[in-house]
N, C-alpha and C positions, 0 to 999 in steps of 0.2 A: 537660750542656747540652741534649741531646735531650729528656730528661724535662721540662725546664723549658719547652722549645718547645711540647710537646703540652699541658702543664698550662695554659700561658698562652692557648693557642688553643682549648682545649676549651670554655671558658666563653664566649669571644667568638663562636664559630661554632656553638654548640649549636643544632641544628635548621635552620640556614641552608642546608645542602646544599653549602656550600663551606668549604674551610679558609682561614684567614687566612694571609697571607704571613708567613714566619718573620722574627723580629726580625733586625736587621743583624748582631748578634753570633753568630747561629746558623750562619751560613755560607751560601754560595751553593748547596750541594747540597740542603739542606732546602728552600730557596726554590724551586729547580727542581722538586723532588719535589712540592711543594704546587701549583705551577703546572700540572704534568702531571696531577695528580689533579683539579684544578679543570677543566682542559680535558676530561678524560675524563668528568667529571660533566656538563659542558655537552653533550658529544656524546651521552651516554646520555639526557639530557633531550630532546634533539632527536629521537632515535630513538623514545623513548616517545611524544612528541607525534605523530610520524608514524604510529606503530602505532595510537594512539587515533583519529586522523583516518581511517585506513583502516578501522578497526573500525566507526566511526560510518557511514562510507560503505557498508560491507558490509551493516550492519543496515538502512540506508535502502533499499538496493537489494532486500534480501529483503522488506521491507515493501511496496515498490513492486510487486514480482512477485506478492505475495499479493493486493494490491488489483487488479492487472490480471487475475488469475485469477478473483477474485470478480466483477469487471465482466463478464468473458467469460461466466461461468456465468449471471449475471443477464440478459445479452443473449440467451443461448440460451433461457432460460426465457421471456423476453418474446416472442421470435419464436414459440415454441411456443404461447404464449397467444394471440398474434395469429392464428396459423393456425387454432387451435380456434375463435376468435371468427368468423373468416371462414367456416369450415365451418358453424357454428351459424347465421350470418346467411344463408348459402346455403340451408340446410335450411328455415329460416323462410320465405324468399322462395318456395321451391318449394311449401311447404305452403299459403301464401297463394294461390298460383296455382291449386293443386288445389281449394282452397275456392271461389275465384271461378269456376272451370270448373264445379264441382258446382252452385253457385248458378245459373249461367247455364243449365245443362242443366235445372235445376228450373223456371226461368222458361220455357224453350222448351216443356217438357212441359206446363206449366200453360196456355201460349198455345194449344198444339195441342188440349188438352182443352177449353178454352173455345171453340175454333173448332168442334169437333165438337158441343158442347152447343148452341151458338147456331145451327148449321146443322140441328139436329134429328136428328142421327144418333145 
């Protein structure tokens, strides 16, 4: 009787992940065993789904952490570039001021020279 039960149910449940209930003539013990196996398979399926969801969430968190690290690195690089630009602009402004001062001194010198020439000295 038990061999008949498994032979009848093997083809009906092949690949389904569940056993089919035993025929009425197989007795209540087999039906209870099938019900327990199916309940256990359902529980394992829920656990597997939970593990998959946790794994997906873990991978997403790792990717998020990597992106945050990259953003932080890029922000530091940007700040460094801004500081370098500010220093370059400051040096340029200082050089332009020195050039204007030099040109102004040249004009003053020329004016003084012209004053001496025109006064006859």
